[in-house]
C-alpha positions as CSV (number, residue, x, y, z in Angstrom):
1,M,24.3,-24.3,-45.8
2,S,27.7,-23.7,-47.9
3,E,30.3,-20.9,-45.9
4,Q,28.9,-17.7,-47.0
5,D,30.4,-14.3,-46.6
6,P,29.7,-12.7,-43.4
7,S,29.8,-9.2,-44.8
8,K,26.9,-10.3,-46.7
9,L,24.4,-12.1,-44.3
10,K,21.7,-10.2,-42.8
11,V,20.2,-11.1,-39.3
12,R,16.2,-11.0,-39.1
13,Y,14.6,-10.8,-35.9
14,E,11.3,-12.8,-35.6
15,N,9.5,-13.6,-32.7
16,T,12.1,-12.6,-30.2
17,T,11.2,-11.7,-26.7
18,A,13.7,-10.5,-24.2
19,V,13.5,-12.2,-21.0
20,Y,15.5,-11.7,-17.9
21,A,17.6,-14.3,-16.6
22,N,20.0,-14.7,-13.4
23,Q,20.4,-18.1,-13.1
24,I,21.9,-20.6,-15.4
25,V,22.0,-24.4,-15.2
26,L,24.8,-25.7,-17.3
27,S,24.6,-29.3,-18.4
28,A,27.0,-30.8,-20.8
29,N,27.6,-34.3,-22.8
30,R,30.2,-35.4,-25.4
31,E,28.1,-33.6,-28.1
32,D,26.4,-30.6,-26.7
33,L,26.6,-27.8,-23.8
34,I,23.2,-27.0,-22.9
35,L,22.1,-23.5,-20.9
36,D,18.8,-23.4,-19.3
37,F,17.9,-20.1,-18.0
38,S,15.6,-18.7,-15.3
39,S,14.6,-16.0,-13.5
40,G,15.1,-17.0,-10.3
41,A,14.0,-19.1,-7.5
42,V,10.2,-19.3,-6.4
43,P,7.9,-20.9,-4.3
44,D,6.4,-24.3,-5.4
45,P,2.6,-23.5,-5.1
46,S,1.8,-26.7,-3.7
47,T,4.6,-27.2,-1.5
48,G,6.3,-24.0,-0.6
49,D,9.7,-25.6,-1.7
50,P,12.0,-23.2,-3.9
51,I,12.0,-24.5,-7.7
52,L,14.0,-22.9,-10.2
53,P,11.3,-22.3,-13.3
54,V,13.4,-22.9,-16.7
55,H,12.0,-20.1,-19.3
56,T,14.5,-20.6,-22.1
57,R,17.2,-23.4,-23.0
58,V,19.7,-23.2,-25.6
59,A,21.7,-26.3,-26.9
60,L,25.3,-25.3,-28.8
61,S,27.4,-28.0,-30.0
62,W,31.5,-27.8,-28.7
63,A,32.1,-25.5,-31.5
64,G,29.1,-22.9,-31.2
65,A,29.9,-22.8,-27.2
66,A,33.8,-21.9,-28.0
67,R,32.6,-19.4,-30.4
68,L,29.8,-17.8,-27.6
69,R,32.8,-17.7,-25.1
70,S,34.8,-15.7,-27.6
71,L,32.3,-13.4,-28.1
72,L,31.2,-12.7,-24.5
73,D,35.0,-12.6,-23.3
74,K,35.4,-10.0,-25.7
75,A,32.1,-8.2,-25.0
76,L,32.9,-8.3,-20.7
77,E,36.6,-6.7,-21.6
78,R,34.6,-3.8,-23.3
79,Q,32.3,-3.4,-20.5
80,E,35.2,-3.6,-17.6
81,G,37.4,-1.0,-20.0
82,G,39.9,-3.4,-21.5
83,E,39.3,-2.0,-24.8
């Protein structure tokens, strides 16, 4: 995909569902950063031990993770009244 003018890029949402997550498991290697999202710990039906069911996994390149960090920083600054 070649570089495109961001002002001409249209976002189309398909098959999207918002799922709440208050637990994140982060894994990383040389190439990727992987975020596993969960709504929280629940008891395992067979043992009663707590388990963390992951409902969504997002894998990012390190460049993508850096862009995400920048966007999250800006959003948090706005939320906290920094802008």
